C-alpha positions, 0 to 999 in steps of 0.5 A: 335205608328204605331205598335199600330194601327193594334191592336187598330183598331181590338179592336175598329171596332167590337164595332163600327159596333155594336153601329153604325147606320143600316141604312144610306141613300143618297137621291135626291128630287125622288131618295133613295140610302140605305145602312145597316149595318150588325150584323158583320159590313158589309155595304151593298147596299139595295136600288137604286131607288125611294125615300123612306120617311122611310127606317127604315124596312130595319133594319129588312130586310132579303135576306134569302141567305145561307151564304155558297151561297155568301155573301149579296149585299156589297157596296163594295165588296172585294176579300176574305172571301166569296166574289165570285162576281168580287171584286170592290176592290182587294189588295194583302197586305205586307205579301202575304195576297189576302183578305181585310174584310171591317167593318163599322167605321163611316159616315158622311154627310155635305152639299157641296152647294145648293141642294148638299149633301156628304156622306162618309161612313168610312170603314176599315180592321182590320188586315191591316189597310187598310182604304176606304171611299165610298163617295156618292154625292147627286144632290137633284134637278137632281136626280143624285148621284155620287159614288167614293172610297178613299183607303188608306194604313194605314200600315207600309208596301206597298200594290198592288192595283189590282181592284179598281173600283169606285163603286158597284151597285147591281140591281134587276129586272126580265130583264135587257136591256143594252144600250150601245156604240159602233163604230169607227173613224168616226163612234162614239157613235153607240147604241147597246141594249144587253139583259143581260143573267147570266154571265158577260157582260163587256165594256171596253177600254185598249187604254190609250188615246182616249178611246171613239172612239170605247167603251163609259164609259156609259151605260143605263140600262131598267129594267123589259123589252126587249124593249128600251123605250123613255118615259116610264119604269124604267131606270138606266143610268150612266157615269164615269168620266175618261178620260183613260181605263175604264171597266164597268162589269155588272154580272147577278149571280145566285140569279138573281141579276144584279151586276154593276162594274164601274171604272178604268180598272185594265188591266196591272195597278196594283197599289202600295200604300205606307205607308199613301198613298191614292188613289182615284177613279173617280167618276160614275155618277148615276141616275134612271129614271121613264120616260124612257130613255128620262127621264134618259138623261134629269136628266144627261144632267141638272146635267152636265150643272149645275155641271159637265161640265166646260161651265155649259151650256154656249153657245159656239159660232156658227164658221167657222173651217178652216179644211175642207176648207183649210187643211195645204194649206193656206196663211194670205190671204186665212184666211182673206177671210175666215174671211169675209164670216164667218162675211158675213154669220153671224157665231161669231168665226173664227177657225185656225186649223192645219197647222200654226206652224213649223219653221226648220220642217214646218207644211205642212202636217202630217209628220212634226212639232208637238211639234215646237210651233212657227209660220211658217212664211213662210205661215204667215208672219205677224203672229197669232196676225195679223189674229186674230186681223183682226177677231176681227175688224169683230166682231168675236171671234178667235181660233187656234188649238193645239196638245201639247200631240204629236210630230212627228219624224221630229221636233226639240222637238224629237230630243232634247227629245227622251226620252219623246215619249211614248214606251217600251224601246228596242221595236219598236215605232209604228207610227200613223198619223206619230206621237208619244205620249208624256209621261205625267207621266213625270213631266217635259213633264207636263210643256212642254204642259202647256207651249205649251198652255201657249205660244200659248195664248201669241201669241195673247191677241185676242185668245178666243177659243182652239181646242185642238186635240189628233190624236192617242192612246197608243201602245207599252206602255212604260215610259222612266220616271218611274222606272221598277217596276212602269211600270203598273202605267202608264196608271193611272199616265198618265190621272193624268198628264194631269188632272194637266196640265189642272188644270193649264191651267184652274187656268190661263186661267179660261175664254178661251173656250176649245173644247177636239177634239180627232180625233172626239169623242175619248175624250167624257167623263165626266172626260175631261168635267171638263176641257173642254167646248165642244167636237168635237162629230165626224171627220165624218161631213156627216150629215146623219152619224151625225144623229145616232152619235149625237143620241147616244152621247146625250143619255148621253151628252147634246147638249151644248157640242156637235160641229156640223158642216155643211161641203161641198158635196160630204162629205169628209169622206163618199162622200155622197151629201145631200142637204144644208138645211139638213146639217144645220138642223142636225147640228143645233140640236147641237153647229152650226158650218161650215167647208168648204171653202165658197168662193166655196159657191154660193151667193144662198147658202151663202144667205141660210147659213145667213138666218139658222144661223140667226135663229138658234141664236134665238132658240139657248138658248133652245138647250143649256139649254132646255130638250131634248125630242127624238121623233123618233130615227134614228134606228127606221124602218121606217125611220124617225127621230125627236127630240125636245128641250123645255124650263124648263117652257115649254113656247118655244120649238124647233123640228127637223125632218128628213127623211132618207129613201125615203117614196114613196107617201104613208108614212107620219110621225107622231111625237107627241111632249111629254113634252109640257104643254097640257094646253099651246096653241103654235104658230108653225112656220116652220123655213129657207123656203119659202113654208112650208111642214106643214099644221100647219105652222103659225097656234096655237094649243093646248098642248093636240093636239100636245102631243096626236096626234102630227104633220105630216109634208109632209117629203117623200123623202130622206133627206127632213128635217124640223125645227119648232119653237113652242112659246106659246100664 
């Protein structure tokens, strides 16, 4: 029967193409993505942008391209035939054929839920019986469309995938301004703007794990302009839901068409599919805004809160984390006194960070203990439940730190399972932070990592929150588990193993809050956020640095997942000293927490903390669920930064404003509060001050005035800042 499959497909495909529909439309409330089936059965991508009520004219659409100059814009460009651009799909077939030629077979649309519609377009290669499904999911109210590919080997022999991007998107404009992200540890999500020229611009990671410190699998693309605009213009934004190596390609060809490819990085990742096997790519999340970058961000944030993030916008508690206040040096008494201060300052949770475990190899510094997840009784003789119970008795939640994917050489785990460490056989295994990475391609390691989480939860029934850390990336890649001819699967199978572990954890512990910490912002992606409630945005807690880091992060990811802490001064990363109010005003624009030793604060500082935390809890719903309007960027030369969160009904808002350069006695800011309702009147109150620096404090002002003229608080000294609450009257 299998022998008949390929000739049968060869007979059916031309007929299916000829009889098939000529236009396939994927729509949201404001957007259309339009595919067309050509005379030869090729599936073309005609349009992604504003909604088109009647796409029928695309049946007659002609590009006027000469065939000998290349193909029209395919929905899934493949290697072979006349395709000369970088292919979304490249396969070496069992007979050595490097070509894949896909034709339309069928398509189907189904509603997955309220406001969510999936369209599957089935393609196949008649010669090899390779089948590909292009899957588009439209989130109608959020104006987001996700795209992925499902590749199936329908033949009788193995094939090798060499490129396997999630989606291809051709875009036509006069200019293309790419906004993307770069950085390093403690400098994540720095923003870069690049005017694209002919050729290819690539954004990629080859680190395997902890991939988003230096780049991020997301972008914004401003069309027909050379300048980045928050409020006007057409902008495409996208993010890949993948927690491993990624690649974004932007290829501007001789037709002045920009071809976007996004997906798993094919670097050293040739992937063999046996007969009948299937490979599914991660989702590429796309939106299109007519209101500049701000509109694109708000679309992504709505999608994330409603569909894409585990927490669904639920507020994570305010907290005190023990790390910068105690590091590895603590006792039970140290923790109990920190818990007392946590309660006194009005915070809602205490989190015990690194250093609580290890018996034979106690975790008193970073050189030992990882892998041995039993309580260090010399440090905490009463155990974890004693501390967690005390926190609950004070009316607090309790959280704890783990790093289950890692192992120290000085550990019982490494002594028993050296073969579980990632590394090339017969080569040196480089250490990073004195540790190695465990091989999650191995099912036994997956069981162990799940067991670390499971056993940690058994330490106390009062554990509400897990901080999951990951403090290194892949080096000297290799797996003792994978056979020699499958080593190139490591990069993908590691992430698949990680996701399998997280699926098991979420099945057993659906309600525990989990933070993705990866030396700070090393796992900031929508793949991880399916399982995690928030991210630790950066190990850099210094407020001025955080303005830039949080600005970049919130271009793509909502404030609801952005962990932001007030820490001690001089700051432990930068040695900078900033006022306590400035630190609180910056951290309050995300999920507010503290990370210091409260015993070292003065009573006046603790009193201010109580005041700031209390006001934050009153407007927190705006930060977590409101629409974000960026008013002034920290990158602007004026030296001011401001942002605003507005409730969906525009009845309430909170504005954060900062001075980050000394302005002398001359320059004052003017912040226009776009996003309010011009028909409403708002009572404006400056929070957490005894004497306001704005004449409008306590005044009721018209929405039109606040939009068109704005506010001009007297912020002129370095680190002056203000938080302004507006409520419609």
